[in-house]
N, C-alpha and C positions, 0 to 999 in steps of 0.2 A: 370424470365420470365416463365410463365406457358402456355402450350398450349395442346390442344387435337390433336392427330395425327390420321387422316384418310384422305380421298381425297376430296378436294374442291378448285380447282384452280381459281374459278370464280372471286375472289376479286382482281385479278391482271391480266390484259389483255395482250395478246401476243404483242411483239414489232416488229414482222415480222415473216418470214418463211425462212427455208433453204430447198433445194431440196436434197433428198437422192442420194448418189452415190453408185454404185456397189462396194463392198469391193473386194480387190484383193484376188486371190485364196490362196496366201501365208499368209494371215492374221492369226494371232494367235487366235485360237479358244479354247485354253485350259480352259478358264474360262466360257465357255458356255454362253457368253453374246449375247444379241440381236443385230443384225446388222441393219443398215439403209436399207430400201428397195429402190432400184433404182427408181428415179422419184417421189417418195412419198414426199409430203410437210410436214415438221415438224415445229411446233410452236417454237419460241425462246422467252425468257423472260429476262428482266433485273431486274424484281421485283419479290417479293414473297408476299403472303398474309400478311396483318398486323397481328402482334402477339398479342393475347389476351388470356383470359382463355378458349376460345373455338375455337381458330384457328385450321383449319383442314389441315392435311398433310398426306403423305404416307411414311411409313418406308419400305425401300426396302433392299435387300440383296446385299452386295458388298464383293467379295472375293479377291479383288486385291489391298490390301494395302501394300504388302510386298516387291516386287522386281523390279517393273518397266518393267517386261518382256513383257507387252503389249504395250510398247512404251511410256508410260506415265512417267513423272518425279516424284520425291518424293512429298509428300503432302506439300502444301503451308505454313501451320502454323509453322512447325518446320524444313522443308526441309530434313526430314528423312523418310525412309521407316519404316513401322510398321509391326510387326509379325501379321499374321492372327489370332493369339491367343490373341491379345490385344482387349480391349473394346474400339473401335474407330468408329467414324461416320464422314460423310461429309454432308454438307448442300447445298441446291439449291443456285444459284447465289445470289438472293435477300437476303436470310437469312444469307448467308456467309458475305455479305456486305463488299466486298473489304478487307477481312481478319479481320474485326472488331470482328468477333466471335472468332478469335484466342485468343483475350484478355480474353474472358469469359471462354474459354478452355473446360469446361465440361457441360454435360447435364445429369440430372437424368431422366431416362426413366422408367416409371411405366406401366407395362402391364402384363397380365396373372397372376396377383397376386404377381408379383415380382417387385423389383426396382433395376436398374442397373445404375451405374455411368460410362458414356462413354466420352472419350476425343474427342473433335472436332478437326480434323486434316486437312480437305481439303474442297474444293468446288466441288460440282457436277454441272458441267457447264450447265447452262440453256440458254446460248447465242450462243453456237457453237456446232458442232457435225458432224457426218457422214464423218469424215476425219481421216487420220492416227494418228494425235495427240490425237484423242478421240477414238482410237481403232475401228473406223467405227461404233460407237454406236450413236443413236439419242441423241439430247440434252436432258438433264434432264427436267422434268416438273418443274413448279415453286414452288412446295410444297413437296420437297423430303428431307427426312433424310435417307441417305444411310448408313446402319449399317453393321459392320463385322459379320461374322457368329457367333463369340463368344458372341456378344451382344444378338443375337437370342437365343443362347444356354443358356445364363445366365437368360433370361426371361422364359426359360422352354418351348420354342416353338418347336414342333417336326420338324425335317428336312423337311419333305414333306409339311409343312404348312408355311414355311418362305417366306416372300416377300410382305406382306400387312396386317398389324394388326392395330387395333385401340389402341392407347396408349396415355399417357400424358407425358409431358416433362417439365423440369424446368432447365434453364441455371444457372450456378454459376461458380465461380473461383475455 
């Protein structure tokens, strides 16, 4: 499977909305993640854009693969936490496809003149969010590949530029 990675969620429409709740003051903010805004409506998706050689997506930065300290359980593919030094990614709900991507396990990511092989370990939930189980973060949009800092590092992307690059990807075992 090959696809171009930038942003275009138009090929899959929202399945509904959830209303943001105010996070508790004691919420873990160690990872500097974005919280839902109280009262704001967030789109939810059960689908992701169809994959082709020019499917568009967004690669984002995820620094929370390792310890569950933000209240999340271990990744769904192997039920193990991963070191933030590993080359790992999560997919939006539709692309994760009820763990079917766990079977494919790896994606080659091409960007910035580099190629990185990363392991698919989890889902970036596009159907829920704004609650304790999701660390009070909004639901993921339907076209996310959420990558560890180490993936960005291997692509040679400077720290201050991580969070949204055009790349290509190819799934394989």
